[in-house]
C-alpha positions as CSV (number, residue, x, y, z in Angstrom):
1,M,8.1,-21.5,3.9
2,I,8.0,-17.9,2.6
3,R,9.3,-17.5,-0.9
4,V,12.0,-14.9,-1.3
5,V,11.1,-11.9,-3.6
6,D,14.1,-10.5,-5.4
7,R,14.9,-8.1,-8.2
8,T,14.4,-10.8,-10.8
9,D,10.8,-11.1,-9.6
10,I,10.4,-7.3,-9.8
11,E,11.8,-7.1,-13.3
12,A,9.4,-9.9,-14.4
13,A,6.5,-8.1,-12.9
14,A,7.5,-4.9,-14.7
15,R,7.4,-6.7,-18.0
16,R,4.1,-8.3,-17.2
17,I,2.2,-5.2,-16.1
18,G,4.0,-2.5,-18.1
19,G,1.2,-2.0,-20.5
20,H,-1.4,-1.7,-17.8
21,I,0.0,0.8,-15.3
22,R,1.4,4.3,-15.3
23,H,5.0,5.1,-14.9
24,T,4.3,7.8,-12.5
25,P,6.5,10.9,-12.5
26,S,9.1,12.1,-10.0
27,Y,10.0,15.7,-9.6
28,E,12.6,17.7,-7.7
29,V,11.0,19.9,-5.1
30,R,14.3,21.5,-4.2
31,P,17.9,20.4,-4.6
32,G,18.2,17.0,-3.0
33,L,14.5,16.4,-2.4
34,W,12.2,14.5,-4.8
35,F,8.6,13.5,-4.7
36,K,7.6,10.2,-6.4
37,L,4.0,11.0,-7.4
38,E,2.5,7.5,-7.1
39,L,-0.8,9.2,-6.1
40,L,-1.3,9.6,-9.9
41,Q,-1.4,5.8,-10.4
42,H,-4.5,4.1,-11.7
43,S,-7.1,3.6,-8.8
44,G,-5.3,6.4,-6.8
45,S,-2.5,4.3,-5.3
46,F,0.4,1.9,-5.9
47,K,-1.9,-1.0,-5.2
48,A,-2.9,-1.4,-8.9
49,R,0.7,-2.6,-9.6
50,G,0.4,-5.6,-7.4
51,A,-3.2,-6.3,-8.4
52,F,-2.3,-6.5,-12.1
53,N,0.7,-8.7,-11.4
54,R,-1.3,-11.1,-9.3
55,I,-4.1,-11.5,-11.7
56,L,-2.0,-11.6,-14.9
57,A,0.5,-14.1,-13.3
58,A,-2.5,-16.4,-12.4
59,A,-3.8,-16.1,-16.0
60,E,-0.4,-17.0,-17.5
61,A,-0.3,-20.1,-15.3
62,G,-3.9,-21.1,-16.3
63,A,-4.9,-20.6,-12.7
64,L,-7.5,-17.8,-13.0
65,P,-10.9,-19.3,-12.1
66,E,-14.2,-18.3,-13.6
67,A,-15.3,-17.2,-10.2
68,G,-12.8,-14.3,-10.5
69,V,-10.9,-12.7,-7.6
70,V,-11.6,-11.9,-4.0
71,V,-9.7,-9.4,-1.8
72,A,-10.1,-8.1,1.7
73,S,-9.1,-4.4,2.1
74,G,-9.5,-1.2,3.9
75,G,-10.0,0.4,0.5
76,N,-6.8,0.9,-1.5
77,A,-6.0,-2.8,-2.2
78,G,-9.6,-3.3,-3.1
79,L,-9.6,-0.4,-5.4
80,G,-6.4,-1.7,-7.1
81,V,-7.9,-5.1,-7.6
82,A,-11.3,-3.8,-8.7
83,Y,-9.6,-1.5,-11.2
84,A,-7.3,-4.3,-12.6
85,A,-10.2,-6.8,-12.7
86,S,-12.4,-4.3,-14.6
87,R,-9.7,-3.7,-17.2
88,L,-9.0,-7.4,-17.6
89,G,-12.6,-8.5,-17.7
90,V,-12.5,-10.4,-14.5
91,R,-15.2,-10.6,-11.8
92,A,-14.1,-9.1,-8.5
93,E,-15.5,-9.2,-5.0
94,V,-14.1,-6.9,-2.3
95,F,-14.5,-7.3,1.4
96,V,-14.2,-4.2,3.5
97,P,-15.0,-3.2,7.1
98,R,-18.3,-1.5,7.7
99,N,-16.5,1.7,8.6
100,A,-14.3,1.9,5.5
101,P,-14.2,5.4,4.0
102,A,-17.4,6.1,2.0
103,T,-15.3,7.6,-0.8
104,K,-13.4,4.3,-1.3
105,V,-16.5,2.2,-1.1
106,A,-18.3,4.3,-3.7
107,R,-15.3,4.0,-6.1
108,L,-15.2,0.2,-5.6
109,R,-18.7,0.0,-6.9
110,E,-17.9,2.4,-9.8
111,Y,-15.2,0.0,-10.9
112,G,-17.9,-2.8,-11.0
113,A,-16.8,-4.7,-7.9
114,E,-19.2,-6.5,-5.7
115,V,-18.7,-5.0,-2.3
116,H,-19.2,-6.9,1.0
117,Q,-18.9,-5.0,4.3
118,H,-18.1,-7.0,7.4
119,G,-16.9,-6.0,10.9
120,R,-15.0,-3.0,12.0
121,E,-11.4,-3.8,11.0
122,Y,-9.4,-5.6,8.4
123,A,-9.2,-8.9,10.3
124,E,-12.9,-9.4,10.2
125,A,-13.2,-8.5,6.5
126,Y,-10.3,-10.9,5.9
127,A,-12.0,-13.7,7.7
128,A,-15.2,-13.2,5.7
129,S,-13.2,-13.1,2.4
130,S,-11.6,-16.4,3.3
131,V,-15.0,-18.0,3.7
132,R,-16.0,-16.7,0.3
133,V,-12.9,-18.1,-1.4
134,A,-13.7,-21.5,0.0
135,E,-17.2,-21.3,-1.2
136,T,-16.5,-20.1,-4.8
137,G,-13.0,-21.2,-5.6
138,A,-12.1,-17.6,-6.5
139,L,-8.5,-16.5,-6.7
140,F,-7.5,-14.8,-3.4
141,V,-5.6,-11.6,-3.8
142,H,-3.9,-10.6,-0.5
143,A,-3.7,-6.9,0.3
144,Y,0.1,-7.1,0.9
145,D,1.5,-10.5,1.7
146,Q,1.8,-12.6,-1.6
147,P,5.0,-12.8,-3.7
148,E,3.2,-11.5,-6.8
149,I,1.8,-8.6,-4.9
150,V,5.1,-7.6,-3.4
151,A,6.8,-8.0,-6.7
152,G,4.2,-5.8,-8.4
153,Q,4.5,-3.1,-5.8
154,G,8.2,-3.3,-6.1
155,T,8.1,-2.1,-9.8
156,L,7.8,1.4,-8.3
157,G,11.3,1.0,-7.1
158,L,12.6,0.6,-10.6
159,E,11.2,4.1,-11.4
160,L,12.9,6.0,-8.6
161,P,15.4,8.7,-9.4
162,E,19.0,8.3,-8.1
163,A,18.9,8.8,-4.3
164,D,20.6,8.2,-1.1
165,T,17.4,7.8,1.0
166,V,13.8,6.7,0.2
167,L,11.0,7.5,2.7
168,V,8.0,5.2,2.3
169,A,4.9,4.8,4.4
170,V,4.2,1.3,5.7
171,G,1.0,-0.6,6.6
172,G,1.2,-4.3,5.7
173,G,4.6,-3.7,4.1
174,G,4.1,-4.8,0.5
175,L,5.4,-1.5,-0.9
176,V,8.4,-1.1,1.3
177,G,9.3,-4.8,0.8
178,G,9.0,-4.5,-2.9
179,I,11.1,-1.4,-3.1
180,A,13.8,-3.1,-1.0
181,A,13.8,-6.0,-3.4
182,A,14.1,-3.7,-6.3
183,V,16.9,-1.4,-5.1
184,G,18.7,-3.8,-2.8
185,D,21.3,-2.3,-0.5
186,R,22.2,0.6,-2.8
187,V,19.8,3.0,-1.1
188,R,18.9,3.6,2.5
189,I,15.2,2.8,3.0
190,V,13.3,4.4,5.8
191,A,10.0,2.8,6.7
192,V,7.6,5.3,8.2
193,E,4.6,4.2,10.3
194,P,2.1,6.0,12.5
195,E,2.7,5.8,16.2
196,Q,-0.7,4.2,16.5
197,A,-0.1,1.5,13.9
198,P,3.5,0.4,14.4
199,T,3.4,-3.0,12.7
200,L,6.9,-3.2,11.2
201,H,8.4,-1.4,14.1
202,A,7.0,-3.9,16.6
203,A,8.0,-6.8,14.4
204,L,11.6,-5.7,14.2
205,A,11.7,-5.2,18.0
206,A,10.2,-8.7,18.5
207,G,12.2,-10.4,15.9
208,A,9.1,-11.6,14.0
209,P,5.7,-10.3,12.9
210,V,3.4,-9.7,15.9
211,D,-0.1,-8.4,16.3
212,V,-0.4,-4.7,17.4
213,R,-3.4,-2.5,18.2
214,V,-4.0,0.0,15.4
215,S,-5.9,3.3,15.3
216,G,-5.3,6.9,14.2
217,V,-5.9,9.1,11.2
218,A,-4.1,6.8,8.8
219,A,-5.7,3.6,9.9
220,D,-7.8,3.2,6.7
221,S,-4.6,2.6,4.6
222,L,-1.8,1.9,7.2
223,G,-4.0,-0.1,9.6
224,A,-2.5,-3.6,9.3
225,R,-2.6,-5.4,12.6
226,R,0.4,-7.5,11.6
227,V,3.1,-6.8,9.0
228,G,3.4,-9.2,6.2
229,R,6.0,-12.0,6.5
230,I,7.5,-11.3,3.1
231,A,8.0,-7.6,4.0
232,F,9.4,-8.5,7.4
233,D,12.0,-10.8,5.8
234,L,13.0,-8.2,3.2
235,A,13.2,-5.5,5.9
236,V,15.6,-7.7,7.9
237,R,17.6,-8.8,4.8
238,H,18.1,-5.2,3.6
239,G,18.4,-3.4,6.9
240,I,15.4,-1.2,6.5
241,E,15.1,1.5,9.2
242,S,11.8,2.0,11.0
243,V,10.6,5.3,12.3
244,L,7.3,6.4,13.9
245,V,5.4,9.6,13.4
246,S,2.5,11.1,15.4
247,D,-1.0,11.7,14.1
248,E,-0.4,15.4,14.6
249,A,2.7,15.2,12.4
250,I,0.8,13.3,9.7
251,V,-2.1,15.8,9.7
252,T,0.4,18.7,9.4
253,A,2.3,17.0,6.6
254,R,-0.9,16.4,4.6
255,L,-2.0,20.0,5.0
256,R,1.5,21.2,4.0
257,L,1.5,19.0,0.9
258,W,-1.8,20.7,-0.1
259,R,-1.0,24.2,0.8
260,E,2.5,24.4,-0.5
261,H,2.4,21.9,-3.4
262,R,-1.3,21.5,-4.2
263,L,-1.0,17.7,-3.8
264,A,-4.1,16.1,-2.3
265,V,-2.9,13.0,-0.6
266,E,-4.5,10.6,2.0
267,H,-3.1,10.5,5.5
268,G,-1.2,7.3,4.8
269,A,0.8,8.9,2.0
270,A,1.4,12.0,4.1
271,A,3.1,9.9,6.7
272,A,6.3,9.6,4.6
273,F,6.5,13.4,4.3
274,A,6.0,13.7,8.0
275,A,9.3,11.9,8.5
276,L,11.4,14.4,6.5
277,E,13.7,14.9,9.4
278,H,15.1,11.5,8.7
279,A,16.2,12.5,5.2
280,A,19.9,12.1,4.5
281,G,21.6,13.1,1.2
282,T,19.4,13.1,-1.9
283,T,16.0,11.9,-0.7
284,V,12.9,10.6,-2.4
285,V,9.5,10.8,-0.6
286,V,7.1,8.3,-2.0
287,L,3.6,9.9,-2.0
288,C,1.7,6.6,-2.5
289,G,-2.0,7.4,-2.5
290,A,-4.7,10.0,-3.1
291,N,-7.9,8.2,-2.1
292,T,-9.1,10.9,0.2
293,D,-12.0,13.3,0.6
294,P,-10.7,16.7,-0.5
295,A,-13.1,18.5,1.8
296,T,-11.0,17.3,4.8
297,L,-8.1,19.3,3.6
298,T,-9.6,22.4,5.1
299,A,-9.9,20.9,8.6
300,A,-7.9,18.6,10.7
301,P,-9.7,15.3,11.7
302,A,-9.8,14.0,15.3
303,A,-6.4,12.5,16.3
304,D,-7.8,9.1,17.3
305,Q,-9.9,7.5,14.7
306,P,-11.0,3.8,14.9
307,A,-9.0,1.3,13.0
308,H,-10.6,0.6,9.6
309,A,-8.3,-1.9,7.9
310,A,-5.1,-2.5,6.0
311,G,-4.5,-1.8,2.4
């Protein structure tokens, strides 16, 4: 049975991780449109929030093993866990696909994590990480589908300015689920996914999480094959809307963010901005990650990239 995550969990997470994360700024781009600059978070994305919460909660419960922590990731979740582990003096092993972005793999090693590369997508890295947990007894940190992870990501929701609509990109769903738990039904939440990675969209249509084929320019961060059960339940509970955007729209949005605002975001973060047509009333666009190669801001990548992983 999946444990419900609610605002009480979010508030507890905020108290637990408050001294370890940044309260990232929001600014009004024009009347009625705000950017939440979570790309300025430690490790370059919101994932540090959940990572700190998972590790610190385990430590509080006396359940943090000497073997440390293990996570499977396309990069951002691994970076969040590696950063949190390094700050807390905990050993970290990160399993990523062999085609994970080189910039993310390099940063994982800079944070002191032991990096293992397996397969070509998240599912294969995840399987290898599960074997490692069984071998070592390490604490498993899921990229997006654990209560402590969702609650940690949801602390971002406590920092949002007053708004009618929030646009947030979705991969496995930990962030959008956490925001929904934080703000409840007071705000309209629009979950934005690439057309080539429609995990939540497909789950809502099917009435349950289902496997989908993932590819495209944002697959390294939004490439979950299946949305998390916690996020799905929260999406249904709070009536989250799901919209899809094309790779072309994501690429254009990312370039606009750079050219017009000098914000260097990864494609996954740009997806939320690509859905601006779905804004209604005062709107906050969550720019959730900056783990990207700045050199790619001068040229558009091919529209169909292989799926790397989720998180």
